[in-house]
Each structure stands twice: as C-alpha cells, then as structure tokens.
N, C-alpha and C positions, 0 to 999 in steps of 0.2 A: 466436411467445410467449413473453417471456423467462421463466422460473421464478425464483421467491425464496423464499427459507427465511430466516426471522427468528428469531434467538436473542435474547430481552428479558425479564425479570422487570417492566414497567412496562406496564401495559395501554395508557397513554394513549400512548404512546410509539407501542407496534404500529400502534393507533388512527390515527394521524399519517399513518405510512408507507403502511399499505394506502390510504387515500383517494387519498394523491398517485397513487401506482402505478396503482388501477384509475381514478381518473381521466386519465392517462397513455393508457390504453386498449392499452399493449404489453406488460403484464405482470401475472402471476398470481402470488398467494402459495400455495408449494403446501403449507406449514405452519409455524406459530409454535410456539416453544417457550419457557418459562420456566424451566428449566433446563437445565443441559449433559445431562445423563442422558436427559432426555426428547429431547432434540435428537440425537442418537446411533443411539438408539433409530429415531427417522423415519430419518434418514440410510440405514435398512438397508433400506427400500423404496420411498424416495423421491430422485430425483437431481435435484436445484436447479441452476440455472444459475451463480446467483449468493448467496452468503450472505450476510448482514450482520448485524450482532454491536453490540450497544449496551452500547459499553463501559463507557458511566458505569454502570449499573446491574448491573454486575457486580462479583461477589467477585474477587480478587487483580488490579485490574487487567484483568481478562478473561485471562490469561496460561494458566493451565493450561486453561481452556476451549479457545484457541486450537489451543494442542498437541494436546490431546485430538481435536480436529476435524481438525487437519493427520496426526494418526497414522490418522485412518477417511479421508480424501481427503487427495491433495495436490493434486489437479487442479483442484478447483473454487474460483474468486476469494471472495477473502472480502473483506468492504468494512468497516471498521470506523467506526461513531457516537461521536465522541469530543469533550471542549474542549481547550483549550490548555491544561488544568492535567495532562496526559497527556503533555506532553512530555518529560520523563526516560524514556519508555517507548518513544517512537517507533523507536529503535535496535532493541529487541529484538524490537516488533511487526515491524517490515520482516523482521528476521532469520529471524522464525518462519515468514515466506512471505505474510504478510498483504498484498493488492495493492493495496489504496487507502485511505484516510481523508477522512472527511467530515466537518467541522466539526456541532456540533448549532444551532448559529445560522444555517447555511446556509438558502438557499429552496429550493422544491421543483424547481424547475428544476436546480439544483445538484445535487440528486441524483439526477434520472434522468439528467444527463449522467454521473457519479460512475459510477453502475451501467453505463453503456453503454459506457462506456471498458474499465472491469474484464472485462465479459463478452466485447469484443473481444481480448481478449489483454493491452492494455494495461495497466500501474499509473497510479493515479490519487493523487497525491500534489501538492495545491495548493502555490503558492509559500509559505503561507504555512509548511507544515511543514518545508519546509527553511530557511527562516529559523529558527523555534522551535529545531529540531534544529541547526542551527550553534552558537546562543547555549548550547546546551547542552554540544555537543560540547568547545566552548572553556575552558568550564569543568572540564573532566577534563584530568589531565596528560596530557600528548602523551606517546607511549610509543614510536613509530616515528620515524624520520629519515631523508629523502631526498633524498642528498648530490645526485645527479645526475637531473636531470628529463629529461634526453635519452635515459632511458629509454624515454620516451612518444616516439610521434610526434608532429609538429605537428597532425594530424588527430585521433588521439587524446586530444590534451591539451585540443583545441578541444570534441569529445563530452564529456571529462570536465566539464568548465565548463559544457555545457549541463546536464548530469546534477543540477550541483550547484543550478542555477537553477530545476529542476523540471520540466522540458520533459521528455516522452513519447517513446518509440521515436518513433513520428509525426511528432511534432514538431522531434523533431532532423534525423530525414529530410527534410522537407519544405525547413528552414532547410539546410542543405548539398546536397540535391539527390541523396540517394542512399535506396536504401530501408529499411527500418525493420529486416530484416534484416540488411542491413548494418552498419546501427547497434548492433543485438544481437551480431553478431558481433567488431564494435572494442569494444562494452563486455567480452566474455571476453575479449579481449586485454589489456585494461587491468586485469582483475582478476588474471588471471593475470601479470602484469610485476611489478605492487605484491602479488601475494600476499593477496590479499583476499578472500573467501569470497561478499561480498552487495554488492546497493547500497548499504546502510547503512556497510558496511564502506568502501568504497570514497569514498563522499561525506566520512567521519569522517577518511582519510588526504589526502584534496584540502584539506579543511579545516586540519588539523593541520600541513601543509607548506605552506601558500599556495598551493596549486595552483589555486584556484575560482576 
C-alpha cells in the first residue's frame, strides 16, 4: 500500500484526491496539511512514499514550500498539481527536485498513473509540460553556444532528443532496447559534457542550440 501525504489549503481539492486514491485500493493518505509548517511537523513522525502538493492554492507558486520540504527530505518523490498558468515556473520546480507534474484538468486515471510513476523512481512530466517549457525557454535570451555538436555521441544525442519529447527513463530504454540504468548513465554523461546540472538545464540547452 503506497502512503501519500498531501499539502493543500483547499478542502474540496483534497477530498477529490482522497476519493480517487481510496477507490483504487492501492493507496492510503497518511496525513493532509493546510500549511507548510504543519506539513513539516508531520514529516517528523510520518514517512510517506509520495508527496502531493497543490501548487494552485499555495503562496509564492509553492517555491518556498518545496524548498522547505526538500531541506527535510531529498528522497521522497514530489508530485505537483498545477495548471498551464505555471509554465514560467516549470524550470524552477524541476531544478528544486520535483519529480512530476499533473495538470488540474487530468482525469483520475492520470493521477493514479502519475503517482505510480514517481513512486517507482521515474519522473512524470507529460508531453504538454515540455511543449510549454519549450515555449517559455525560447522567449528567454540564449546565453549558451554549442559550436561542436560532435561533443555528444549519436546515442547521447538520440537520448537527449527523447528527453526533450518528454519520455521517461523506462520509455527511452524500451525504445532503444537498453536498461533504464543505462539511460541514466548516458544522461549523466550528457549533463557532464554540456556542463548542466539538471534535466531542465539539459532541455533548455537543447532547445537553445537546436538539438531537440
């Protein structure tokens, strides 16, 4: 049984999440908190498998809450519920260690699938996330240059392009007939070669330099 903790300050939202998870029979909500301070207190005694944050009803787009949670635990996957209005913050959320997004208009099946994905250790970023992130990044002033794309091997370039399309480690592995662990190894090599630290920075670099 997967243990879920929820941070939100809108009761109807939480009621909807609870009903979906309880109906599936695979999840239990270990605690719900309306403030970040209450949530941090609960984390001292409860150890959820997945954390869900309702960003839409958080102050400062949830940035400070995510930072506080990540200071408390870096291992528990975080899934954000948000809308397309938050696309300007996607890059920052990913940089803070968020493991997945789900849009507030998604169905119950998509929610359950998103929780399963992040619980298993994969990221859950739907293709729409990368489309919105691409539009946002293209409006930013390009600050990096990539004069020699041969710095990446053909396999690394293929994997980079698949990440840009929103594929997960497992999906890339299946597509290329390699293990998710091998995909992760390639991704680390790509980040080292491009001098980037996160998935968001890697994707940003790819779009700025037409590698996607």
